[in-house]
PyMOL Python script that loads the backbone (N, CA, C, O; Angstrom):
from pymol import cmd

cmd.read_pdbstr("""\
ATOM      1  N   ASP A   1       5.587 -19.357 -17.748  1.00  0.00           N
ATOM      2  CA  ASP A   1       4.629 -18.407 -18.199  1.00  0.00           C
ATOM      3  C   ASP A   1       3.497 -18.119 -17.157  1.00  0.00           C
ATOM      4  O   ASP A   1       3.044 -16.987 -16.984  1.00  0.00           O
ATOM      5  N   PHE A   2       3.084 -19.206 -16.491  1.00  0.00           N
ATOM      6  CA  PHE A   2       2.021 -19.042 -15.454  1.00  0.00           C
ATOM      7  C   PHE A   2       2.537 -18.166 -14.431  1.00  0.00           C
ATOM      8  O   PHE A   2       1.840 -17.205 -14.107  1.00  0.00           O
ATOM      9  N   VAL A   3       3.686 -18.358 -13.856  1.00  0.00           N
ATOM     10  CA  VAL A   3       4.308 -17.544 -12.792  1.00  0.00           C
ATOM     11  C   VAL A   3       4.324 -16.025 -13.260  1.00  0.00           C
ATOM     12  O   VAL A   3       3.891 -15.130 -12.535  1.00  0.00           O
ATOM     13  N   ARG A   4       4.841 -15.806 -14.491  1.00  0.00           N
ATOM     14  CA  ARG A   4       4.880 -14.488 -14.990  1.00  0.00           C
ATOM     15  C   ARG A   4       3.491 -13.786 -15.093  1.00  0.00           C
ATOM     16  O   ARG A   4       3.342 -12.623 -14.720  1.00  0.00           O
ATOM     17  N   ARG A   5       2.521 -14.506 -15.591  1.00  0.00           N
ATOM     18  CA  ARG A   5       1.201 -13.954 -15.768  1.00  0.00           C
ATOM     19  C   ARG A   5       0.569 -13.643 -14.356  1.00  0.00           C
ATOM     20  O   ARG A   5      -0.088 -12.619 -14.170  1.00  0.00           O
ATOM     21  N   LYS A   6       0.796 -14.552 -13.400  1.00  0.00           N
ATOM     22  CA  LYS A   6       0.301 -14.285 -12.039  1.00  0.00           C
ATOM     23  C   LYS A   6       0.922 -13.114 -11.332  1.00  0.00           C
ATOM     24  O   LYS A   6       0.274 -12.391 -10.575  1.00  0.00           O
ATOM     25  N   ALA A   7       2.251 -12.940 -11.611  1.00  0.00           N
ATOM     26  CA  ALA A   7       2.971 -11.804 -11.047  1.00  0.00           C
ATOM     27  C   ALA A   7       2.452 -10.528 -11.703  1.00  0.00           C
ATOM     28  O   ALA A   7       2.260  -9.514 -11.032  1.00  0.00           O
ATOM     29  N   LEU A   8       2.227 -10.579 -13.000  1.00  0.00           N
ATOM     30  CA  LEU A   8       1.692  -9.416 -13.635  1.00  0.00           C
ATOM     31  C   LEU A   8       0.373  -9.056 -13.134  1.00  0.00           C
ATOM     32  O   LEU A   8       0.127  -7.879 -12.867  1.00  0.00           O
ATOM     33  N   GLU A   9      -0.543 -10.031 -12.975  1.00  0.00           N
ATOM     34  CA  GLU A   9      -1.915  -9.796 -12.433  1.00  0.00           C
ATOM     35  C   GLU A   9      -1.854  -9.254 -11.082  1.00  0.00           C
ATOM     36  O   GLU A   9      -2.656  -8.371 -10.781  1.00  0.00           O
ATOM     37  N   ALA A  10      -0.951  -9.697 -10.177  1.00  0.00           N
ATOM     38  CA  ALA A  10      -0.777  -9.190  -8.858  1.00  0.00           C
ATOM     39  C   ALA A  10      -0.344  -7.761  -8.808  1.00  0.00           C
ATOM     40  O   ALA A  10      -0.827  -6.969  -7.999  1.00  0.00           O
ATOM     41  N   ALA A  11       0.588  -7.435  -9.697  1.00  0.00           N
ATOM     42  CA  ALA A  11       1.136  -6.093  -9.835  1.00  0.00           C
ATOM     43  C   ALA A  11      -0.039  -5.176 -10.272  1.00  0.00           C
ATOM     44  O   ALA A  11      -0.242  -4.119  -9.674  1.00  0.00           O
ATOM     45  N   GLU A  12      -0.798  -5.568 -11.294  1.00  0.00           N
ATOM     46  CA  GLU A  12      -1.933  -4.755 -11.820  1.00  0.00           C
ATOM     47  C   GLU A  12      -2.914  -4.533 -10.686  1.00  0.00           C
ATOM     48  O   GLU A  12      -3.382  -3.408 -10.511  1.00  0.00           O
ATOM     49  N   LEU A  13      -3.231  -5.507  -9.942  1.00  0.00           N
ATOM     50  CA  LEU A  13      -4.220  -5.298  -8.885  1.00  0.00           C
ATOM     51  C   LEU A  13      -3.673  -4.362  -7.777  1.00  0.00           C
ATOM     52  O   LEU A  13      -4.407  -3.571  -7.186  1.00  0.00           O
ATOM     53  N   ASP A  14      -2.424  -4.482  -7.539  1.00  0.00           N
ATOM     54  CA  ASP A  14      -1.792  -3.544  -6.558  1.00  0.00           C
ATOM     55  C   ASP A  14      -1.836  -2.088  -7.001  1.00  0.00           C
ATOM     56  O   ASP A  14      -2.146  -1.188  -6.220  1.00  0.00           O
ATOM     57  N   ILE A  15      -1.515  -1.882  -8.282  1.00  0.00           N
ATOM     58  CA  ILE A  15      -1.501  -0.539  -8.841  1.00  0.00           C
ATOM     59  C   ILE A  15      -2.897   0.009  -8.889  1.00  0.00           C
ATOM     60  O   ILE A  15      -3.115   1.180  -8.576  1.00  0.00           O
ATOM     61  N   LEU A  16      -3.857  -0.815  -9.276  1.00  0.00           N
ATOM     62  CA  LEU A  16      -5.267  -0.357  -9.386  1.00  0.00           C
ATOM     63  C   LEU A  16      -5.944  -0.133  -8.068  1.00  0.00           C
ATOM     64  O   LEU A  16      -6.959   0.562  -8.031  1.00  0.00           O
ATOM     65  N   SER A  17      -5.445  -0.679  -6.979  1.00  0.00           N
ATOM     66  CA  SER A  17      -6.010  -0.469  -5.703  1.00  0.00           C
ATOM     67  C   SER A  17      -5.432   0.793  -5.031  1.00  0.00           C
ATOM     68  O   SER A  17      -5.862   1.177  -3.943  1.00  0.00           O
ATOM     69  N   ARG A  18      -4.518   1.386  -5.649  1.00  0.00           N
ATOM     70  CA  ARG A  18      -3.853   2.615  -5.024  1.00  0.00           C
ATOM     71  C   ARG A  18      -4.767   3.800  -5.428  1.00  0.00           C
ATOM     72  O   ARG A  18      -5.278   3.837  -6.548  1.00  0.00           O
ATOM     73  N   SER A  19      -4.959   4.734  -4.534  1.00  0.00           N
ATOM     74  CA  SER A  19      -5.703   5.907  -4.813  1.00  0.00           C
ATOM     75  C   SER A  19      -4.745   7.116  -5.200  1.00  0.00           C
ATOM     76  O   SER A  19      -5.168   8.117  -5.779  1.00  0.00           O
ATOM     77  N   VAL A  20      -3.473   6.941  -4.845  1.00  0.00           N
ATOM     78  CA  VAL A  20      -2.537   8.024  -5.223  1.00  0.00           C
ATOM     79  C   VAL A  20      -1.385   7.353  -5.989  1.00  0.00           C
ATOM     80  O   VAL A  20      -0.822   6.359  -5.530  1.00  0.00           O
ATOM     81  N   VAL A  21      -1.065   7.873  -7.086  1.00  0.00           N
ATOM     82  CA  VAL A  21       0.086   7.368  -7.887  1.00  0.00           C
ATOM     83  C   VAL A  21       1.140   8.390  -7.928  1.00  0.00           C
ATOM     84  O   VAL A  21       0.823   9.488  -8.387  1.00  0.00           O
ATOM     85  N   THR A  22       2.338   8.206  -7.524  1.00  0.00           N
ATOM     86  CA  THR A  22       3.419   9.187  -7.482  1.00  0.00           C
ATOM     87  C   THR A  22       4.249   9.062  -8.766  1.00  0.00           C
ATOM     88  O   THR A  22       4.644   7.975  -9.189  1.00  0.00           O
ATOM     89  N   ILE A  23       4.488  10.234  -9.359  1.00  0.00           N
ATOM     90  CA  ILE A  23       5.319  10.192 -10.592  1.00  0.00           C
ATOM     91  C   ILE A  23       6.510  11.028 -10.167  1.00  0.00           C
ATOM     92  O   ILE A  23       6.374  12.176  -9.743  1.00  0.00           O
ATOM     93  N   PRO A  24       7.705  10.410 -10.294  1.00  0.00           N
ATOM     94  CA  PRO A  24       8.947  11.148  -9.889  1.00  0.00           C
ATOM     95  C   PRO A  24       9.155  12.392 -10.801  1.00  0.00           C
ATOM     96  O   PRO A  24       8.792  12.412 -11.977  1.00  0.00           O
ATOM     97  N   ALA A  25       9.748  13.396 -10.189  1.00  0.00           N
ATOM     98  CA  ALA A  25       9.893  14.658 -10.936  1.00  0.00           C
ATOM     99  C   ALA A  25      10.683  14.395 -12.213  1.00  0.00           C
ATOM    100  O   ALA A  25      10.371  15.022 -13.225  1.00  0.00           O
ATOM    101  N   GLU A  26      11.663  13.533 -12.242  1.00  0.00           N
ATOM    102  CA  GLU A  26      12.515  13.355 -13.485  1.00  0.00           C
ATOM    103  C   GLU A  26      11.679  12.625 -14.575  1.00  0.00           C
ATOM    104  O   GLU A  26      12.129  12.558 -15.718  1.00  0.00           O
ATOM    105  N   ASN A  27      10.475  12.078 -14.258  1.00  0.00           N
ATOM    106  CA  ASN A  27       9.643  11.417 -15.252  1.00  0.00           C
ATOM    107  C   ASN A  27       8.433  12.269 -15.638  1.00  0.00           C
ATOM    108  O   ASN A  27       7.636  11.884 -16.493  1.00  0.00           O
ATOM    109  N   TRP A  28       8.311  13.440 -14.991  1.00  0.00           N
ATOM    110  CA  TRP A  28       7.047  14.200 -15.179  1.00  0.00           C
ATOM    111  C   TRP A  28       6.873  14.746 -16.620  1.00  0.00           C
ATOM    112  O   TRP A  28       5.758  14.718 -17.142  1.00  0.00           O
ATOM    113  N   GLU A  29       7.919  15.227 -17.255  1.00  0.00           N
ATOM    114  CA  GLU A  29       7.813  15.696 -18.571  1.00  0.00           C
ATOM    115  C   GLU A  29       7.437  14.593 -19.589  1.00  0.00           C
ATOM    116  O   GLU A  29       6.670  14.842 -20.520  1.00  0.00           O
ATOM    117  N   ALA A  30       7.983  13.375 -19.403  1.00  0.00           N
ATOM    118  CA  ALA A  30       7.677  12.305 -20.219  1.00  0.00           C
ATOM    119  C   ALA A  30       6.142  11.950 -20.009  1.00  0.00           C
ATOM    120  O   ALA A  30       5.426  11.691 -20.977  1.00  0.00           O
ATOM    121  N   PHE A  31       5.713  11.948 -18.827  1.00  0.00           N
ATOM    122  CA  PHE A  31       4.304  11.681 -18.519  1.00  0.00           C
ATOM    123  C   PHE A  31       3.389  12.722 -19.155  1.00  0.00           C
ATOM    124  O   PHE A  31       2.383  12.338 -19.753  1.00  0.00           O
ATOM    125  N   GLU A  32       3.674  13.987 -19.060  1.00  0.00           N
ATOM    126  CA  GLU A  32       2.894  14.988 -19.737  1.00  0.00           C
ATOM    127  C   GLU A  32       2.790  14.820 -21.161  1.00  0.00           C
ATOM    128  O   GLU A  32       1.710  14.961 -21.734  1.00  0.00           O
ATOM    129  N   THR A  33       3.948  14.500 -21.818  1.00  0.00           N
ATOM    130  CA  THR A  33       3.994  14.308 -23.268  1.00  0.00           C
ATOM    131  C   THR A  33       3.128  13.153 -23.674  1.00  0.00           C
ATOM    132  O   THR A  33       2.413  13.230 -24.673  1.00  0.00           O
ATOM    133  N   TRP A  34       3.181  12.038 -22.885  1.00  0.00           N
ATOM    134  CA  TRP A  34       2.341  10.890 -23.130  1.00  0.00           C
ATOM    135  C   TRP A  34       0.814  11.219 -22.953  1.00  0.00           C
ATOM    136  O   TRP A  34      -0.041  10.804 -23.735  1.00  0.00           O
ATOM    137  N   ALA A  35       0.543  12.017 -21.835  1.00  0.00           N
ATOM    138  CA  ALA A  35      -0.851  12.251 -21.535  1.00  0.00           C
ATOM    139  C   ALA A  35      -1.472  13.219 -22.595  1.00  0.00           C
ATOM    140  O   ALA A  35      -2.682  13.216 -22.822  1.00  0.00           O
ATOM    141  N   LYS A  36      -0.648  13.993 -23.193  1.00  0.00           N
ATOM    142  CA  LYS A  36      -1.195  15.031 -24.163  1.00  0.00           C
ATOM    143  C   LYS A  36      -1.387  14.430 -25.596  1.00  0.00           C
ATOM    144  O   LYS A  36      -1.928  15.082 -26.489  1.00  0.00           O
ATOM    145  N   GLN A  37      -0.935  13.199 -25.768  1.00  0.00           N
ATOM    146  CA  GLN A  37      -1.068  12.572 -27.166  1.00  0.00           C
ATOM    147  C   GLN A  37      -2.509  12.326 -27.394  1.00  0.00           C
ATOM    148  O   GLN A  37      -3.236  12.043 -26.442  1.00  0.00           O
ATOM    149  N   PRO A  38      -2.982  12.422 -28.654  1.00  0.00           N
ATOM    150  CA  PRO A  38      -4.342  12.061 -28.976  1.00  0.00           C
ATOM    151  C   PRO A  38      -4.573  10.532 -28.732  1.00  0.00           C
ATOM    152  O   PRO A  38      -3.645   9.724 -28.780  1.00  0.00           O
ATOM    153  N   PRO A  39      -5.831  10.195 -28.475  1.00  0.00           N
ATOM    154  CA  PRO A  39      -6.053   8.802 -28.157  1.00  0.00           C
ATOM    155  C   PRO A  39      -5.777   7.978 -29.389  1.00  0.00           C
ATOM    156  O   PRO A  39      -5.913   8.467 -30.510  1.00  0.00           O
ATOM    157  N   LYS A  40      -5.374   6.672 -29.187  1.00  0.00           N
ATOM    158  CA  LYS A  40      -5.212   5.781 -30.306  1.00  0.00           C
ATOM    159  C   LYS A  40      -6.489   5.240 -30.712  1.00  0.00           C
ATOM    160  O   LYS A  40      -7.385   5.024 -29.896  1.00  0.00           O
ATOM    161  N   LYS A  41      -6.605   5.002 -32.024  1.00  0.00           N
ATOM    162  CA  LYS A  41      -7.846   4.381 -32.532  1.00  0.00           C
ATOM    163  C   LYS A  41      -7.700   2.911 -32.302  1.00  0.00           C
ATOM    164  O   LYS A  41      -6.666   2.305 -32.585  1.00  0.00           O
ATOM    165  N   LEU A  42      -8.782   2.340 -31.772  1.00  0.00           N
ATOM    166  CA  LEU A  42      -8.825   0.873 -31.452  1.00  0.00           C
ATOM    167  C   LEU A  42     -10.030   0.304 -32.222  1.00  0.00           C
ATOM    168  O   LEU A  42     -11.160   0.339 -31.736  1.00  0.00           O
ATOM    169  N   PRO A  43      -9.756  -0.243 -33.485  1.00  0.00           N
ATOM    170  CA  PRO A  43     -10.897  -0.761 -34.297  1.00  0.00           C
ATOM    171  C   PRO A  43     -11.755  -1.670 -33.567  1.00  0.00           C
ATOM    172  O   PRO A  43     -12.973  -1.578 -33.719  1.00  0.00           O
ATOM    173  N   ALA A  44     -11.222  -2.599 -32.737  1.00  0.00           N
ATOM    174  CA  ALA A  44     -12.116  -3.545 -32.004  1.00  0.00           C
ATOM    175  C   ALA A  44     -13.119  -2.850 -31.104  1.00  0.00           C
ATOM    176  O   ALA A  44     -14.276  -3.254 -30.992  1.00  0.00           O
ATOM    177  N   ILE A  45     -12.624  -1.760 -30.446  1.00  0.00           N
ATOM    178  CA  ILE A  45     -13.464  -0.967 -29.583  1.00  0.00           C
ATOM    179  C   ILE A  45     -14.606  -0.254 -30.442  1.00  0.00           C
ATOM    180  O   ILE A  45     -15.783  -0.210 -30.085  1.00  0.00           O
ATOM    181  N   GLU A  46     -14.114   0.288 -31.598  1.00  0.00           N
ATOM    182  CA  GLU A  46     -15.141   1.008 -32.346  1.00  0.00           C
ATOM    183  C   GLU A  46     -16.223   0.072 -32.868  1.00  0.00           C
ATOM    184  O   GLU A  46     -17.389   0.450 -32.987  1.00  0.00           O
ATOM    185  N   GLU A  47     -15.802  -1.201 -33.189  1.00  0.00           N
ATOM    186  CA  GLU A  47     -16.732  -2.186 -33.609  1.00  0.00           C
ATOM    187  C   GLU A  47     -17.599  -2.519 -32.516  1.00  0.00           C
ATOM    188  O   GLU A  47     -18.804  -2.619 -32.747  1.00  0.00           O
ATOM    189  N   LEU A  48     -17.149  -2.710 -31.334  1.00  0.00           N
ATOM    190  CA  LEU A  48     -17.951  -2.982 -30.117  1.00  0.00           C
ATOM    191  C   LEU A  48     -18.949  -1.928 -29.933  1.00  0.00           C
ATOM    192  O   LEU A  48     -20.102  -2.249 -29.643  1.00  0.00           O
ATOM    193  N   LEU A  49     -18.618  -0.702 -30.073  1.00  0.00           N
ATOM    194  CA  LEU A  49     -19.551   0.465 -29.879  1.00  0.00           C
ATOM    195  C   LEU A  49     -20.609   0.461 -30.909  1.00  0.00           C
ATOM    196  O   LEU A  49     -21.682   0.999 -30.638  1.00  0.00           O
ATOM    197  N   ARG A  50     -20.418  -0.095 -32.078  1.00  0.00           N
ATOM    198  CA  ARG A  50     -21.506  -0.165 -33.108  1.00  0.00           C
ATOM    199  C   ARG A  50     -22.454  -1.402 -32.909  1.00  0.00           C
ATOM    200  O   ARG A  50     -23.507  -1.480 -33.542  1.00  0.00           O
ATOM    201  N   THR A  51     -22.066  -2.350 -32.034  1.00  0.00           N
ATOM    202  CA  THR A  51     -22.885  -3.546 -31.771  1.00  0.00           C
ATOM    203  C   THR A  51     -24.088  -3.148 -30.936  1.00  0.00           C
ATOM    204  O   THR A  51     -23.956  -2.556 -29.865  1.00  0.00           O
ATOM    205  N   PRO A  52     -25.357  -3.511 -31.489  1.00  0.00           N
ATOM    206  CA  PRO A  52     -26.526  -3.260 -30.696  1.00  0.00           C
ATOM    207  C   PRO A  52     -26.512  -3.882 -29.281  1.00  0.00           C
ATOM    208  O   PRO A  52     -26.067  -5.015 -29.097  1.00  0.00           O
ATOM    209  N   LEU A  53     -26.988  -3.149 -28.330  1.00  0.00           N
ATOM    210  CA  LEU A  53     -27.088  -3.762 -27.010  1.00  0.00           C
ATOM    211  C   LEU A  53     -28.146  -4.836 -26.991  1.00  0.00           C
ATOM    212  O   LEU A  53     -29.239  -4.653 -27.527  1.00  0.00           O
ATOM    213  N   THR A  54     -27.824  -5.965 -26.372  1.00  0.00           N
ATOM    214  CA  THR A  54     -28.757  -7.058 -26.417  1.00  0.00           C
ATOM    215  C   THR A  54     -30.072  -6.789 -25.665  1.00  0.00           C
ATOM    216  O   THR A  54     -31.099  -7.366 -26.022  1.00  0.00           O
ATOM    217  N   TRP A  55     -30.066  -5.914 -24.617  1.00  0.00           N
ATOM    218  CA  TRP A  55     -31.284  -5.594 -24.022  1.00  0.00           C
ATOM    219  C   TRP A  55     -32.174  -4.584 -24.669  1.00  0.00           C
ATOM    220  O   TRP A  55     -33.299  -4.331 -24.237  1.00  0.00           O
ATOM    221  N   GLU A  56     -31.607  -3.975 -25.785  1.00  0.00           N
ATOM    222  CA  GLU A  56     -32.367  -3.029 -26.583  1.00  0.00           C
ATOM    223  C   GLU A  56     -32.869  -3.618 -27.928  1.00  0.00           C
ATOM    224  O   GLU A  56     -33.512  -2.934 -28.724  1.00  0.00           O
ATOM    225  N   GLU A  57     -32.543  -4.925 -28.148  1.00  0.00           N
ATOM    226  CA  GLU A  57     -33.066  -5.564 -29.338  1.00  0.00           C
ATOM    227  C   GLU A  57     -34.498  -5.979 -29.297  1.00  0.00           C
ATOM    228  O   GLU A  57     -35.011  -6.528 -30.272  1.00  0.00           O
TER     229      GLU A  57
END
""", "prot")
cmd.dss("prot")
cmd.show_as("cartoon", "prot")
cmd.util.cbc("prot")
cmd.orient("prot")
């Protein structure tokens, strides 16, 4: 599990450090379909946004 997590972390850092991401032509339509979907509701994020900021209390 440790090795898998470290490999995933390294892959994420590599992807995030790239300034250009190439999407192959055969995957472009699937990407556009995904990108046009409405955002998912994330209750935990909505709750976090309702939490008062500690420096404003």
